[in-house]
N, C-alpha and C positions, 0 to 999 in steps of 0.2 A: 862553210856550212853545207853547201850543196854536195861537196865531196864527201862529207861525213854521212849525209843522207844516202848517197849512192852506195857507199861502203856498207851501210846497215842493210840496205835492200839486197845487195849482193850476198851478204852473209845469210840473210833470211832465205834467199833463193837457194843457196848452196845447202843450207840445212834441210830445206824441204826436199831437194833432190836426193840427198844422202839418206834421209828417212824413207823416202819412197823406194830407193834401191834396196835398202835393208829389208823392208817389209816384203818386197817382191821376191827376193832371194829366199827369205824364210818360208814364204807361202809356197814357192816352187818346190823346195825340198820336201815340205809336208805333203804337197800334192803327189809327188813321185812316190813317197812312202805309202800314201793312202791308195794309190793306184795298184801298187804291188800287193797290198793286202787284199783288195777287192778281187784282183786277178786270181789270187790263191783260192778264194772261196766261191767265185762265180761258177755257174754251170756252163761248161764250154759248148754244149750242144745248142744253147740259145744264141750263140754268136757265130757259129759255123753252120749255116743252113743254106738251103737252095734258094730261099726267098731273100733276095737282096734288100728288099724294103724292111722286113722284120729285123735283119741283121743291123741295118743302119739305125733304126729306131732304138734297138737295144744298146748300141754303142753310145748314142747320144745320151740315153738315160744313165748309162754307166759313168759317163763323164760328169754328169750332174751329181751323181752319188759320190764320186771321187772328190768333187769340190766341197760337198757337204761334210764328208768325213774329215777332210783336211781342216775345215773350219772348226770342227769338233775337237780335233787334236790341238789346234792352236788355242782354243778356249781353255783346255786343260792346262796348257803351259803358261797362261796369262799370269797367274799369281806366282808360280815358281820363277819365271823370268823377271818379274818385277821385284821380288824379294832379293834374288841373287844380284840383280843389277844394283840395288841400293847398297848391298854389302861390298860389292866390287868398288863402287865409287867411294865408300868409306875407307876402304883399304888403300886405294890409289887415288887420292883426291886431286893431285896435280899432274897426273900422268897424261902425256900428250896423246897416247894411243887409246885412251878411254874417253876422249872428248865426244865421240859419236854416241856414247851411251848417256842419254840425258832424259829428263822428264818429258820433253816434247815427244820423243820417240815412243816411250812407253804409253803415254796418253793417246797418241795416234793409233798405236796397236790395239788398245782397248776399244777405241771407237770403231776401228775396222772390224774387229771380231763381233762387236754388237750389231753392226750393220749387216755383215754377211750372214750371221746366224739367223737373224730375223728374215732376211731375204730368202735364205734356204728353207726355213720352216714355212713361211707364208706363201712363197711363189714356186721356188725351184722343185722341191720335193712333190708337192701336189701336181705340178705340171709334168714331172717325170712319170708319175703313176698314171695320170690320164693319158699321157703320150703313149705309153706301152699298151694300154687297154683300148685305145681308140682305133677305129677302122675307117674313119671318114664319114661325112654325112651321106645319107641315102641320096642317090642320084648324082653325086659329085664324082669327079675323076679320082681314081685311086692313086695313091702316092704318099710320099712323106709329108708334103705340104697339106694335103687333106687331113692327115692326122694332126698336124700342128694346129690347123683351124679349129678342129673339134676340141682338142685339148685346151686351147685358149678360151673358147666359149665356156667349157665346163669350169675352168679356173675362175672366170669372171662370175659365174653363177655361184660358185662356192664362196668367193670373196664377199659377194653381196649377202649371202646367207649368214656367214660368220659375223660380218659387220652389223647386221641387223640383230643377231642374238646378243652380241656384246653391248650394243647400244641399249637394248632393252634392259640388260643387267645393270648397266651404268645408270639408267633412268630409275630403276628400283632402289639402288644404293645411294647414288649421288645425283640428285635431280638437276642441280646447277651445272655440273659437268656435262650431263647428257644434253642439255640445251645448247651449251657452247660448242659441243663437239660436232653438231651439224654444220656450224659455220666455220670452225677452225679445226679441221680434221687432224692436222699434223701436231698441233700443240696440246690437244686434250685427248683425242680419241686414240691415236696410235700408242702413246705412252700407257694408257689404260690397258690396251690390248697386250702390250709387252709385259706389263706388270702381272696380268693374269697368267700368261705363259710362264713367266719366271716363278710365280707362286706354285704352279702345277709341277714344274721341274723340281723345286725345292721340296715339295711334299713327296714326290716320287723318290727323291734321295733319302728322305726321312724313313721311308718304308723299306727301301732296298739296302741301304748301307748297314743298319744293324744286322739284318739277315745275312748280308754278304760278309760282315766281319766274323760271324760264327761259321760261315761256310768256308772261309779262307783256310781254316785248319784242315778240313777234310780234302779240299782241293790241293793244297800244298802237300798233304800226306800221300795223295795218290801219285804225285810226281817224284816222291823220294822213296828210298828203301827204308821200310820201318823195321826197327829192331824187335825181335820176338824173344820173350823170356822163355826159357826151358823148352825150346823148339829145335828139333833136329831137322835142318834144312834138307839134308841128303835123303833122309827117310821120307819126308813129305814129298820131295820131288820125285822119288822113285814110285811112290804110290800114285801120284798125279799122272806120271808118264804111263804107268800100267793102265790106269783108268782111261786115258786118252786113246791108247792103242785098242783097248777093248771096244770103245765106242766107234772107232774107225772101222774095225772088223764088222761090227753090227751094221754100220751104214753100208759097207760094201756088200754084205749079205742081203740087206734089205732091198737092193735094186733088183734082185732076181728071185725074191721070196714071194710068199702069198700076199694077198691084198690086205689082210689084217696087220701084217708087219709094215706094209707101206704106209698105213695110216699113222704110224708112230714115227715116221722119218723126220717130220718137222720138229717134233719134240726132241728127238735124238740129236738133230743138228744144232739146236740151241744149247743142249747140254754139252755137246762137243766143243762149241765155241767158248762156253764158260770155262770148261776144263782147260782148254788151250790157253786162254788168257791167264788163268791161274798158274799154268806151267811156265809161261813166259815171265810172270812176276817172280816166281820162285827161282828161275834161272838168273834173273837180274840180281836177286838178293844173294845168290851164291857167288856171282862174279864180282859183286861189290866188295871193296876193301873193308877191313874192320873199322877204319875211321869213318868211312862213308856209311856203313851199316849201323854203327853204334853211336856216332857222334853227330852226323849231319842232320838226321831227323829231330833229335832233341833240341839242337841249337836253333833250327828253323822254327820249331814250335815255341820256344822261349822268345824268339825275336817277334813273332806274331803276337804272342801274349803281351809282351812289353809295349808294342806299338798300340794295341787295342786299349790296354790299361792307361797308357799315356793320353790317348784321345779322350777317354772318359774323365780322367782327372782334369784335363784342360777345360772340358765342357763344364764340369762342376765348379771350377774356379771362375769361369765366365759367368755362371749363374750368380755367384756371390758378388761379382763386380757389377752385374746388372742391378742388383738390389742396392748397392752402395754408391755407384759412380755412373753418372749419365753418359760419360764419354765411352763407356763400353758398348753403347748401342751402335749398330752398324749404320754408317752414313756414307754419303758420297763426298768427293773432294775434286776440285778443279785442277789444282797444281800439286803433283805428288811430292815435290821438294826432295828429290833423291839425293843421297849423299850427305844429308844433314844429321840424321840420327838413325840408329838401328831400330827395327820394328820388333825386336825381341829384347827382353831384359838381360838375356844371356849372351848377347852379341852375335858374332858370326856362327857360333855353335848352335844357339837357339834358332837362328834363321835357317840353318841347314836342317834342323829337326822339323821345323815348320814345313819346309818343302817336302821332306820325306813323308810327313803325315798327310799332307794334301794329296800327294800322289797315291799313298796307301788307301785313303778314303775313296778316291776315284776308282781304283782297281776293285776295292771291296764292293762299291755300289754296282759296278758292272757284273761282278760275280753274283751278287744278290739279285740283280735284275734277271739274269738268265737262269737262275736257280728257282725263281718263283714259279708256281704253277701257271700263272696267267701268261707268262712270256717265254715259257720253255719252247714253244713251237717256233719262236724266232731264232733259236740257237743256230748260228751258221755252221755249215759243214763243208769241209774242204772239197772243192770241185763239184759240189752238189747243192749249191744254194741258188735258187731261182732269183730273177730280177726283182720280183715283188718283195721277197724276203730281204733282199739287199736294201731296198728303199726303206722298208720298215726298220731295219737295223740302223741305218744311217740317221733316220729321224729320231729314234730312241736315244742313240748315243749323243746326238746334238742337243737334245733336251737335257740330258744328264750333265753333259760337259758345260753347257752355257749357264747352268744353274750352280756349277761348282764354286765360282768366286763368291757368290752371295751365300752359299751354303757354308763355306769355310769361314767367312767373316761373321756370319750370324752365330756360329758356334764358338767363336773366339779362338779358332785354331791359329789365326794370324791377326795382327793389328794393322795390316795394310788396308786402308780404306778403299772403297770402291771408286773407280775412276769413270768419268764420262756418264753415259746414260745408264750404266749398271747401278748407280746410286740414286736414280730417280724413281725407283719403284715405290708405289704408294704405301705398301704395307711395311716397309722397313722401319718407319718411325713409330709403329705401334708397339708399345712396350709389352703388352699382354701376349701378342702373337710371338714376339721374339723370346719372351720368357718361357712360354709354354712349349715352344719348339725345342729349346735347350733341355727342358725337363723331360720331354718325351724321348729325345734322342738318348739322354743319359740313362733313362729307365729301360728303354728297349734294348740298348746295347749291353747294359749290365745283366739283364735277364737272359739275353741270348748267350752271353759269354759264360755265365754260371751254368746254364743248361748244357752248353757244349762241353765244357771242361768236366763236369760231373759225369755225364754220360760217356764221354770218351775214356775217362779213367776206369769206369765200371766195365766198359766193353773190352778194354785191353786186359784188365785183370781176369775177366771171364775167359777170354781167348788164351791168355798165358797159362792158366791153370787147367785148361782142357774142359771147362764146364760148358763150352759152346756145343759140345757133342751130346748134351743132355736131350732127352726126348722132348718134343714140343709140349707135352702135357705138363711138364715141370716148368713153372714160372721162374725164369732166371732172375727176375727182379726181386724175388723173395728169398734168394740164396743169402744167408747171413754172412757177414764178413769173417766170422770165425771158421766157417766152412771153407772159405777161400784160403785162409792161412793154413788150415789143416791139410787141404789138398796140395798146396805148394810145398809144405814141409815133407809130406809123404813122397812127393816126386823127387825132392832133393835127396832124401835118404835112399 
């Protein structure tokens, strides 16, 4: 009997060591990738300075930002890893080489991501910001430790302020919880704070994702070569090259001309850059193969359209299930029971589609976030992003990514229930919140998609038939469709 107990304890010990090693290896890889990404965007001048103290502070803050970004990437991969792990165990149920892939590993990964994401949001990122902005208390010795002391004091004051505000909010909404939270902070107060942060992230995804889904068409189109109907690329390129040469001569002449010419140099420089970018795009279109020029762009647009329509249909189906079946409500679970049954009615193919849709929604939310007027200033630029902007970007991406599992499960994109503390949010059990959230997402996404497709078709028709050269006094939106057809037929003849 004692031998059996020892063997069980040894097995548990080996399982725990194996899970720890796997999590450390995964997080190390993500940390390296995140560091390379931040190194590509950071402003090099802030880290190579004569002031050794500032350089050290900036490096420490960059390490904290790298940790936060790696946690954000891991949060994005939570659902895909869980769904694919379940399908792998279903395909190879008795495989010796897949014994390390189990529910305990996935559950521990969810708990670690939840812990590190809240640690980064509540402590590490505020500390990194205060650390870079601090100079030490007046009268104290200058140095890195003086900045650490000031940053810690500011962080404690901020924590007290946030805790006070959230406690007042909980007292107004839930009086019993507010009373208990003073005596039991960990069991009542912190879950309430985490629930509020998650709700904010899910609402931010609700605003950014539909806008990002519509923006994905224009962003993808800017990366590909667009086919142009009835357009002579060589003629357009020759005209653009002639215009660029003319502007270059004017700029060279303006350097030694009179003062009134020099006043227009800035405007001519902007025009020259615009014409140059247009010439580069035309050269890319001329060098592109006929398959790439005529088939790549339509296929990419059709794929984006199919993914977006699939998301809307799945959300509409989830709305019907919410009205008919209580199990459609998002909830948490303690034991994932991997390898028992597929989380999609279509098996492995449906699980693969779920993973693609989850990643597509995350990319769309990021595109929508940076395309919105409120957050355009946070857009990172290669080798020209200061440390404050890097901190803001890491916080924003962590909020979006940590809410992605709850977002995907609430919309019914996947049936994989939330693990660990992700399923403890207070608002997940409210039917009206979940139902209205699904309806708003379906409505906003449908409206954005219809608006994008109709305006894109009208714009391409106007450009194809040469009506974009009309004077500004003519309203192009009032051009009838018969005029478009007549213009096209005359060009063909």
